[in-house]
C-alpha atoms as an extended CHARMM CRD file, in Angstrom:
* protein
*
        59  EXT
         1         1  MET       CA             26.3170000000       11.6500000000       38.1130000000  PROA      1               0.0000000000
         2         2  LYS       CA             22.8200000000       12.5730000000       37.1360000000  PROA      2               0.0000000000
         3         3  ASN       CA             21.3940000000       12.1100000000       33.7020000000  PROA      3               0.0000000000
         4         4  HSD       CA             19.5450000000       15.1580000000       32.4970000000  PROA      4               0.0000000000
         5         5  VAL       CA             16.8020000000       14.4590000000       30.0260000000  PROA      5               0.0000000000
         6         6  GLN       CA             15.3080000000       17.3280000000       28.1050000000  PROA      6               0.0000000000
         7         7  LYS       CA             11.8270000000       16.7770000000       26.7950000000  PROA      7               0.0000000000
         8         8  GLY       CA             10.6350000000       18.8500000000       23.8990000000  PROA      8               0.0000000000
         9         9  SER       CA              7.1830000000       20.1190000000       23.2060000000  PROA      9               0.0000000000
        10        10  SER       CA              6.4540000000       17.5110000000       20.5590000000  PROA      10              0.0000000000
        11        11  GLY       CA              4.0580000000       15.7050000000       22.8870000000  PROA      11              0.0000000000
        12        12  ALA       CA              1.9970000000       18.8550000000       23.3200000000  PROA      12              0.0000000000
        13        13  ILE       CA              1.9660000000       19.4940000000       19.5790000000  PROA      13              0.0000000000
        14        14  TYR       CA              0.8790000000       15.9100000000       18.9040000000  PROA      14              0.0000000000
        15        15  GLY       CA             -1.8110000000       16.2200000000       21.5770000000  PROA      15              0.0000000000
        16        16  LEU       CA             -3.2350000000       19.3940000000       20.0650000000  PROA      16              0.0000000000
        17        17  GLY       CA             -3.1250000000       17.8240000000       16.6180000000  PROA      17              0.0000000000
        18        18  PHE       CA             -4.8970000000       14.7360000000       17.9560000000  PROA      18              0.0000000000
        19        19  ILE       CA             -7.6650000000       16.8190000000       19.5220000000  PROA      19              0.0000000000
        20        20  GLY       CA             -8.0970000000       18.8270000000       16.3270000000  PROA      20              0.0000000000
        21        21  ALA       CA             -8.1780000000       15.6720000000       14.2130000000  PROA      21              0.0000000000
        22        22  VAL       CA            -10.7800000000       14.0560000000       16.4940000000  PROA      22              0.0000000000
        23        23  ILE       CA            -12.9810000000       17.1340000000       16.2600000000  PROA      23              0.0000000000
        24        24  TYR       CA            -12.5900000000       17.2310000000       12.4720000000  PROA      24              0.0000000000
        25        25  PHE       CA            -13.2900000000       13.5390000000       11.8750000000  PROA      25              0.0000000000
        26        26  ILE       CA            -16.2270000000       13.3700000000       14.3010000000  PROA      26              0.0000000000
        27        27  SER       CA            -17.8260000000       16.5160000000       12.8880000000  PROA      27              0.0000000000
        28        28  HSD       CA            -17.6880000000       14.9890000000        9.3880000000  PROA      28              0.0000000000
        29        29  ALA       CA            -18.8940000000       11.5350000000       10.4760000000  PROA      29              0.0000000000
        30        30  SER       CA            -22.2250000000       10.3310000000        9.1200000000  PROA      30              0.0000000000
        31        31  GLY       CA            -22.8500000000        7.8350000000       11.9160000000  PROA      31              0.0000000000
        32        32  PHE       CA            -21.5350000000        6.3130000000       15.1230000000  PROA      32              0.0000000000
        33        33  TRP       CA            -19.1360000000        3.8690000000       13.4770000000  PROA      33              0.0000000000
        34        34  MET       CA            -17.7420000000        6.5320000000       11.1880000000  PROA      34              0.0000000000
        35        35  GLY       CA            -17.0820000000        8.6160000000       14.2980000000  PROA      35              0.0000000000
        36        36  ALA       CA            -15.3430000000        5.6580000000       15.9430000000  PROA      36              0.0000000000
        37        37  LEU       CA            -13.2470000000        5.2140000000       12.8080000000  PROA      37              0.0000000000
        38        38  GLY       CA            -12.4650000000        8.9320000000       12.9500000000  PROA      38              0.0000000000
        39        39  ILE       CA            -11.0020000000        8.5230000000       16.4310000000  PROA      39              0.0000000000
        40        40  LEU       CA             -8.7580000000        5.7370000000       15.1340000000  PROA      40              0.0000000000
        41        41  LYS       CA             -7.7100000000        7.9010000000       12.1750000000  PROA      41              0.0000000000
        42        42  ALA       CA             -6.9210000000       10.7510000000       14.5560000000  PROA      42              0.0000000000
        43        43  MET       CA             -4.4650000000        8.5080000000       16.4080000000  PROA      43              0.0000000000
        44        44  VAL       CA             -2.4080000000        7.8490000000       13.2850000000  PROA      44              0.0000000000
        45        45  TRP       CA             -2.7430000000       11.1390000000       11.3800000000  PROA      45              0.0000000000
        46        46  PRO       CA              1.0370000000       11.8250000000       11.5070000000  PROA      46              0.0000000000
        47        47  ALA       CA              1.6300000000        8.6610000000        9.4810000000  PROA      47              0.0000000000
        48        48  PHE       CA             -0.7790000000        9.8960000000        6.7840000000  PROA      48              0.0000000000
        49        49  LEU       CA              0.9390000000       13.2850000000        6.7920000000  PROA      49              0.0000000000
        50        50  VAL       CA              4.4360000000       11.8410000000        6.3610000000  PROA      50              0.0000000000
        51        51  TYR       CA              3.2670000000        9.4180000000        3.6670000000  PROA      51              0.0000000000
        52        52  GLU       CA              1.6300000000       12.1670000000        1.6170000000  PROA      52              0.0000000000
        53        53  ALA       CA              4.6280000000       14.4840000000        2.0820000000  PROA      53              0.0000000000
        54        54  LEU       CA              7.0440000000       11.8300000000        0.8570000000  PROA      54              0.0000000000
        55        55  LYS       CA              4.7670000000       10.9850000000       -2.0580000000  PROA      55              0.0000000000
        56        56  ALA       CA              4.6000000000       14.6570000000       -3.0460000000  PROA      56              0.0000000000
        57        57  LEU       CA              8.3860000000       14.9390000000       -2.8660000000  PROA      57              0.0000000000
        58        58  GLY       CA              8.7960000000       11.8870000000       -5.0740000000  PROA      58              0.0000000000
        59        59  ALA       CA             10.7740000000        9.9590000000       -2.4920000000  PROA      59              0.0000000000
């Protein structure tokens, strides 16, 4: 028996979102360290999105 694993496109969507977030944060950075912080923020942007969505929904 073979196990068939289907992979969705969520990795590609996350990757595009990551690239867009990096471009956004770096373009708004005022210095090198703010740009470095922007790269870190870009890695965890889905967590910010979910947090704000749940806060807006009152959950």
